[in-house]
VEXDREN-2710 file (C-alpha; in Angstrom, 1 decimal):
% VEXDREN-2710
k/r/px/py/pz
1/MET/-2.6/-11.1/35.0
2/TYR/-5.7/-9.6/33.3
3/PHE/-4.7/-7.8/30.2
4/MET/-7.0/-4.9/29.2
5/PHE/-6.2/-4.2/25.5
6/SER/-8.0/-5.8/22.6
7/ASN/-6.5/-8.3/20.2
8/ARG/-7.5/-5.8/17.5
9/ILE/-4.9/-3.2/18.6
10/SER/-2.3/-5.4/20.2
11/ASP/0.0/-5.9/17.1
12/VAL/-0.8/-2.8/15.1
13/PRO/2.5/-0.8/14.9
14/LYS/2.8/2.9/15.2
15/SER/2.9/4.8/12.0
16/PHE/6.6/4.6/10.9
17/ILE/6.2/8.0/9.1
18/ARG/4.8/9.7/12.1
19/GLU/7.7/8.5/14.2
20/ILE/10.2/9.7/11.6
21/LEU/8.4/13.1/11.6
22/LYS/9.3/13.5/15.3
23/VAL/12.9/13.1/14.4
24/SER/12.5/15.4/11.4
25/ALA/11.2/18.2/13.6
26/ASP/14.8/18.9/14.5
27/PRO/15.7/21.9/12.3
28/SER/19.2/20.4/11.7
29/ILE/17.6/17.5/9.8
30/ILE/17.1/17.7/6.0
31/SER/13.8/15.9/5.7
32/PHE/12.5/14.2/2.6
33/ALA/10.3/12.0/4.8
34/GLY/6.9/13.7/5.3
35/GLY/4.0/14.1/3.0
36/LEU/3.3/17.6/4.1
37/PRO/1.9/20.3/1.9
38/ASN/4.1/23.4/1.7
39/ARG/3.1/25.9/4.4
40/ASP/3.9/28.9/2.2
41/LEU/0.9/27.9/-0.1
42/PHE/-1.7/27.9/2.6
43/PRO/-4.3/30.6/1.8
44/VAL/-4.1/32.2/5.2
45/GLU/-5.7/35.5/4.3
46/ASN/-8.5/33.9/2.3
47/ILE/-9.3/31.4/5.1
48/LYS/-9.3/34.3/7.6
49/ASP/-11.8/36.3/5.4
50/ALA/-13.9/33.2/4.8
51/THR/-14.0/32.6/8.6
52/ASN/-15.2/36.1/9.3
53/LYS/-17.8/35.9/6.6
54/VAL/-19.2/32.6/8.0
55/PHE/-19.6/34.3/11.4
56/ASP/-21.4/37.2/9.7
57/ILE/-23.7/35.0/7.8
58/VAL/-24.4/32.1/10.2
59/GLY/-23.7/33.7/13.5
60/PRO/-23.6/31.4/16.6
61/ASP/-25.3/28.6/14.8
62/VAL/-22.0/27.7/13.1
63/LEU/-20.8/26.6/16.6
64/GLN/-23.8/24.2/17.0
65/TYR/-24.0/20.4/16.4
66/SER/-24.8/19.5/12.8
67/ASN/-26.0/16.5/10.8
68/SER/-23.9/13.4/10.3
69/GLU/-23.8/13.5/6.5
70/GLY/-22.1/16.8/6.4
71/TYR/-23.0/20.4/5.4
72/LYS/-25.1/20.2/2.2
73/GLY/-23.5/23.2/0.6
74/LEU/-20.0/21.7/0.9
75/ARG/-21.3/18.4/-0.5
76/GLU/-22.8/20.3/-3.4
77/GLN/-19.4/21.9/-4.1
78/ILE/-17.8/18.5/-4.1
79/ALA/-20.4/17.1/-6.5
80/LYS/-19.8/20.0/-8.9
81/ARG/-16.0/19.4/-8.7
82/TYR/-16.4/15.8/-9.7
83/LYS/-18.5/16.9/-12.7
84/SER/-16.0/19.6/-13.8
85/PHE/-12.8/17.6/-13.2
86/TYR/-13.9/14.1/-14.1
87/GLY/-17.1/14.5/-15.9
88/ILE/-18.9/12.2/-13.6
89/ASP/-22.2/12.8/-11.9
90/VAL/-22.2/12.4/-8.1
91/SER/-25.3/13.0/-6.0
92/THR/-25.0/14.8/-2.7
93/LYS/-26.8/12.0/-0.9
94/ASN/-23.9/9.7/-1.8
95/ILE/-21.3/12.0/-0.2
96/LEU/-20.3/11.7/3.4
97/ILE/-18.0/14.3/5.0
98/THR/-15.3/12.7/7.1
99/ASN/-12.4/13.7/9.4
100/GLY/-9.9/13.5/6.6
101/SER/-9.9/10.6/4.1
102/GLN/-8.1/8.6/6.8
103/GLN/-11.4/8.4/8.7
104/GLY/-12.9/7.2/5.4
105/LEU/-10.5/4.2/5.5
106/ASP/-11.4/3.5/9.1
107/LEU/-15.2/3.6/8.4
108/LEU/-14.7/1.3/5.4
109/GLY/-12.8/-1.2/7.6
110/LYS/-15.6/-1.0/10.2
111/ILE/-18.4/-1.8/7.7
112/PHE/-16.7/-4.4/5.5
113/LEU/-14.1/-6.3/7.5
114/ASN/-14.3/-9.1/10.0
115/GLU/-11.1/-10.6/11.4
116/GLY/-9.3/-12.5/8.6
117/ASP/-11.3/-10.9/5.7
118/SER/-9.1/-10.2/2.7
119/VAL/-8.2/-6.8/1.2
120/ALA/-6.3/-6.5/-2.1
121/ILE/-3.9/-3.6/-1.9
122/GLU/-1.2/-2.1/-4.1
123/GLU/2.4/-3.1/-3.6
124/PRO/4.0/-0.9/-2.6
125/GLY/0.9/0.6/-0.9
126/TYR/-0.1/3.6/1.2
127/LEU/1.0/3.1/4.8
128/GLY/-2.1/4.8/6.2
129/ALA/-4.4/2.2/4.5
130/ILE/-2.2/-0.7/5.7
131/GLN/-2.5/0.6/9.3
132/ALA/-6.2/1.4/9.1
133/PHE/-7.2/-2.0/7.7
134/GLY/-4.7/-3.7/9.9
135/VAL/-6.6/-2.6/13.0
136/TYR/-9.5/-4.8/11.7
137/LYS/-7.1/-7.8/11.3
138/ALA/-7.3/-7.8/7.5
139/ASN/-5.6/-10.4/5.4
140/PHE/-3.6/-8.3/2.9
141/LEU/-3.3/-9.5/-0.7
142/PRO/-0.6/-7.4/-2.4
143/VAL/-0.7/-6.7/-6.1
144/THR/2.3/-5.1/-7.8
145/VAL/2.1/-1.6/-9.2
146/SER/4.7/-0.1/-11.5
147/GLU/4.8/2.5/-14.3
148/GLY/1.4/2.4/-16.0
149/GLY/-0.5/0.9/-13.1
150/MET/-1.5/-2.4/-11.5
151/ASP/-0.3/-5.8/-12.7
152/VAL/-3.6/-7.2/-14.1
153/GLU/-2.4/-10.8/-14.3
154/GLU/-1.5/-10.7/-10.6
155/LEU/-4.9/-9.2/-9.9
156/LYS/-6.5/-12.1/-11.8
157/SER/-4.6/-14.6/-9.7
158/VAL/-5.5/-12.9/-6.5
159/LEU/-9.2/-13.1/-7.4
160/GLN/-9.0/-16.7/-8.6
161/ASN/-7.4/-17.9/-5.3
162/ASN/-9.0/-15.5/-2.8
163/GLU/-12.2/-13.6/-2.0
164/PRO/-11.2/-10.1/-1.2
165/LYS/-14.0/-7.8/0.0
166/MET/-12.3/-4.7/-1.5
167/ILE/-9.3/-3.5/-3.4
168/TYR/-7.6/-0.3/-2.3
169/THR/-5.9/1.9/-4.9
170/VAL/-4.3/5.4/-5.2
171/PRO/-4.3/5.5/-9.0
172/ASN/-3.1/9.1/-9.4
173/PHE/0.5/10.0/-8.3
174/GLN/0.4/7.0/-6.0
175/ASN/1.7/7.1/-2.5
176/PRO/4.5/6.0/-2.2
177/SER/5.7/5.5/-5.8
178/GLY/4.3/8.6/-7.6
179/ILE/3.1/6.4/-10.5
180/THR/-0.2/6.9/-12.3
181/TYR/-2.5/4.2/-13.8
182/THR/-3.1/4.7/-17.5
183/ASN/-6.7/4.8/-18.7
184/GLU/-6.1/1.5/-20.4
185/ASN/-4.9/-0.1/-17.1
186/ARG/-7.9/1.3/-15.3
187/LYS/-10.2/-0.2/-17.8
188/ASP/-8.4/-3.6/-17.6
189/VAL/-8.6/-3.6/-13.8
190/ALA/-12.3/-2.8/-13.9
191/GLU/-12.9/-5.6/-16.4
192/VAL/-11.2/-8.1/-14.1
193/LEU/-13.3/-6.9/-11.1
194/LYS/-16.7/-6.8/-13.0
195/GLY/-19.1/-9.4/-11.6
196/SER/-16.8/-10.3/-8.6
197/GLY/-18.7/-8.2/-6.1
198/VAL/-15.4/-6.6/-4.9
199/TYR/-15.5/-2.9/-4.1
200/LEU/-12.7/-0.8/-5.6
201/ILE/-11.6/2.0/-3.3
202/GLU/-10.2/5.0/-5.3
203/ASP/-8.3/7.2/-2.9
204/ASN/-7.5/10.5/-4.7
205/PRO/-5.7/13.1/-2.6
206/TYR/-3.2/14.1/-5.4
207/ALA/-5.2/14.0/-8.7
208/GLU/-5.5/17.7/-9.1
209/LEU/-1.8/18.3/-8.5
210/ARG/-0.8/17.4/-12.1
211/PHE/2.2/19.2/-13.6
212/SER/2.2/17.6/-17.1
213/GLY/0.4/15.0/-19.2
214/SER/-3.4/14.6/-19.2
215/ASN/-5.9/13.9/-16.5
216/LYS/-7.0/10.3/-16.3
217/LYS/-10.5/8.8/-15.9
218/SER/-12.0/7.8/-12.6
219/PHE/-12.6/4.1/-11.9
220/MET/-16.2/5.3/-11.4
221/GLU/-16.5/5.6/-15.1
222/PHE/-15.5/1.9/-15.7
223/LEU/-17.0/0.3/-12.5
224/PRO/-19.8/2.7/-11.4
225/GLU/-21.7/0.3/-9.1
226/HIS/-18.7/-1.0/-7.2
227/THR/-16.4/2.0/-6.9
228/ILE/-16.0/4.0/-3.7
229/LEU/-14.2/7.4/-3.9
230/LEU/-12.2/9.0/-1.2
231/GLY/-11.2/12.7/-1.3
232/THR/-9.8/15.5/0.8
233/VAL/-8.9/19.2/0.9
234/SER/-5.7/18.5/2.8
235/LYS/-3.4/18.6/-0.2
236/THR/-5.2/21.5/-2.0
237/ILE/-6.5/23.9/0.7
238/VAL/-5.7/23.1/4.3
239/PRO/-4.6/19.9/6.1
240/SER/-5.3/20.9/9.7
241/PHE/-9.0/21.1/9.2
242/ARG/-9.0/17.3/8.6
243/LEU/-11.8/17.5/6.0
244/GLY/-12.3/14.6/3.6
245/TRP/-15.2/12.7/2.1
246/ILE/-16.4/9.3/0.9
247/VAL/-18.6/8.9/-2.3
248/ALA/-20.3/5.5/-2.1
249/PRO/-23.4/3.7/-3.6
250/ASP/-26.6/3.8/-1.6
251/ILE/-26.3/0.4/0.0
252/VAL/-22.8/1.2/1.3
253/MET/-23.6/4.8/2.3
254/GLU/-26.3/3.5/4.6
255/LYS/-23.8/1.5/6.6
256/LEU/-21.2/4.2/6.5
257/LEU/-23.6/6.7/8.0
258/VAL/-24.3/4.4/10.9
259/ALA/-20.6/3.8/11.5
260/LYS/-19.9/7.6/11.3
261/GLN/-22.6/8.3/13.8
262/ALA/-21.2/5.8/16.2
263/ALA/-17.7/7.1/15.7
264/ASP/-18.1/10.9/16.2
265/LEU/-21.6/12.1/15.3
266/HIS/-20.4/14.4/12.6
267/THR/-17.3/16.1/11.2
268/ASN/-16.3/19.6/12.4
269/TYR/-19.2/21.8/11.1
270/PHE/-17.3/25.1/11.6
271/CYS/-14.5/24.0/9.3
272/GLN/-17.0/22.6/6.8
273/ARG/-18.6/26.1/6.5
274/ILE/-15.2/27.8/6.2
275/VAL/-14.1/25.6/3.4
276/ASP/-17.5/26.0/1.7
277/GLN/-17.2/29.8/1.9
278/PHE/-13.6/29.7/0.6
279/LEU/-14.9/27.7/-2.4
280/ILE/-17.7/30.2/-3.0
281/ASP/-15.5/33.3/-2.7
282/TYR/-12.2/32.2/-4.3
283/SER/-11.0/30.3/-7.3
284/LEU/-9.8/26.8/-6.3
285/ASP/-8.3/26.4/-9.8
286/GLU/-6.1/29.5/-9.4
287/HIS/-5.0/28.4/-6.0
288/ILE/-4.1/24.9/-7.3
289/GLU/-2.1/26.4/-10.2
290/LYS/0.1/28.1/-7.6
291/ILE/0.6/24.7/-5.9
292/LYS/1.4/23.0/-9.1
293/LYS/3.9/25.6/-10.2
294/MET/5.9/25.3/-7.0
295/TYR/5.8/21.5/-6.7
296/LEU/6.9/21.1/-10.4
297/SER/9.9/23.3/-9.7
298/LYS/10.8/21.4/-6.5
299/LYS/10.3/18.0/-8.2
300/GLN/12.6/19.0/-11.0
301/ASN/15.2/20.2/-8.5
302/MET/15.1/16.8/-6.9
303/VAL/15.2/14.9/-10.2
304/ASN/18.2/17.0/-11.4
305/ALA/20.0/16.5/-8.2
306/ILE/19.5/12.7/-8.3
307/LYS/20.8/12.6/-11.9
308/LYS/23.7/14.7/-10.8
309/TYR/24.8/12.8/-7.7
310/PHE/23.3/9.3/-7.6
311/PRO/25.1/6.3/-9.1
312/GLU/23.8/5.4/-12.5
313/GLU/22.4/2.0/-11.3
314/ILE/19.9/3.7/-9.0
315/GLU/16.4/3.8/-10.5
316/PHE/13.7/6.4/-9.7
317/THR/10.3/7.5/-10.8
318/ASP/9.7/10.9/-12.4
319/PRO/6.1/11.6/-11.6
320/GLU/3.8/13.9/-13.6
321/GLY/2.3/15.3/-10.4
322/GLY/1.8/14.7/-6.7
323/MET/4.3/14.9/-3.9
324/PHE/6.6/11.9/-4.1
325/LEU/9.1/10.0/-6.1
326/TRP/10.3/6.4/-5.5
327/VAL/13.9/5.2/-5.5
328/THR/15.0/1.6/-6.2
329/LEU/18.5/0.5/-5.0
330/PRO/20.3/-2.5/-6.5
331/LYS/19.0/-5.9/-5.3
332/GLY/20.2/-7.0/-1.9
333/ILE/20.7/-3.4/-0.6
334/SER/18.4/-2.6/2.3
335/SER/16.9/0.9/2.4
336/MET/16.5/0.6/6.2
337/ASP/20.3/0.2/6.4
338/LEU/20.6/3.3/4.2
339/PHE/18.2/5.2/6.4
340/ASP/20.3/4.4/9.5
341/MET/23.4/5.8/7.7
342/ALA/21.6/8.9/6.3
343/ILE/20.0/10.0/9.6
344/LYS/23.4/10.0/11.2
345/LYS/24.3/12.6/8.6
346/ASN/21.0/14.6/9.2
347/VAL/19.1/13.4/6.2
348/ALA/15.7/11.7/6.6
349/PHE/13.5/9.8/4.1
350/VAL/11.0/6.9/4.4
351/PRO/12.5/3.4/3.8
352/GLY/10.3/1.1/1.7
353/ASP/9.5/-1.5/4.4
354/PRO/6.4/0.2/5.8
355/PHE/4.8/0.3/2.4
356/TYR/4.8/-3.5/2.1
357/THR/2.6/-5.9/4.0
358/ASN/4.8/-9.0/4.0
359/LYS/8.3/-7.9/3.1
360/THR/11.2/-6.5/5.1
361/GLY/14.7/-5.3/4.1
362/VAL/13.4/-4.0/0.8
363/ASN/15.6/-2.0/-1.6
364/THR/13.2/0.9/-2.2
365/PHE/12.4/4.2/-0.5
366/ARG/10.2/7.3/-0.8
367/LEU/11.4/10.9/-1.2
368/ASN/9.1/13.9/-0.7
369/TYR/10.1/17.1/-2.6
370/THR/7.4/19.6/-1.6
371/ASN/8.9/21.1/1.6
372/SER/12.5/21.8/0.7
373/ASP/14.1/24.7/-1.3
374/ALA/16.4/24.1/-4.2
375/ASP/19.6/24.4/-2.2
376/THR/18.4/22.1/0.6
377/ILE/17.3/19.5/-2.0
378/ASP/20.7/19.6/-3.7
379/LYS/22.5/19.3/-0.3
380/GLY/20.4/16.5/1.0
381/ILE/20.5/14.5/-2.2
382/LYS/24.3/14.9/-2.3
383/ILE/24.6/13.6/1.2
384/LEU/22.2/10.7/0.5
385/SER/24.3/9.8/-2.6
386/GLU/27.4/9.6/-0.5
387/CYS/25.6/7.2/1.8
388/ILE/24.4/5.1/-1.1
389/ARG/28.0/4.9/-2.5
390/ASP/29.2/3.8/0.9
391/ILE/26.6/1.0/1.1
392/LEU/27.0/-0.3/-2.4
END
């Protein structure tokens, strides 16, 4: 029988998290599974005003096709933000507006990866990147990350024995672990990569959601010619617009633009103009301060509940920002088994397995704290602790 589907898609699994979110939609479920921004923080009235103003200024032209690179005004806003937040100079010609940073991953896969090409990736690593590069039949080379950043000796070994085309990182409040690379670790990683020709992908959706500590430098500062930046407004302004961007060197941007044109011509121009107007009329810093204040409170609620209810041998990260913390069970205990027990008691989280490229039955799992109130967090963590005690 003739089979119609490509080899490329045949063994790429559905997103585990997306499948969990279907279950979590049940209002009886206490969900620590999603990576969703808190809806109470969406600037609804400001977005409404910005939308009306765009219509007043631009008129029907805002509903027309646009260029593939993205609206220049928005790209200028992004460039200014990189200068003010990181102190790095980014030219608008090196910024491509995408349908979320997830499309950025897909475009990078398109321009860099042939079947069997290698990609170095954090372990544990972002599931969305594993899925995006998996479509292109990438050979994943995991490198351990822990408190402080990436294992530099492991990275050296990977480069000595393989020829990865790129290395994918989420160096600030990493998804799933919540850890942040130190400046020293970033410098060390960059030193290992210098001269290798490998492009480092710095995916940065959470960097501005810092509750404590100091902002860290971008890899762009240490490895300027071989760093590619991914960004998004999904975690700071509005996720449903699906607005992200890539910052890349000229030689890479040329290929990205071709891939973008082939994929969808351009990103939603209407939403680009709305976000640009929002940034003109309102203070993003003030808005982000509200987000950080709420998320810090919720994170502390979860950390306090874990300390109160979990057995002492359970380890967990205590991030300085972002949306997640990472729990490690004793060796030999499967977080998938724990998930099966917890979901029967109406508590959901994300087991660690989907964040690894070559391991199953791992003893780690991810918790999200941004979408539950204090009482719900306390109740859910207490139930989860009971399941942990039953499985130990």
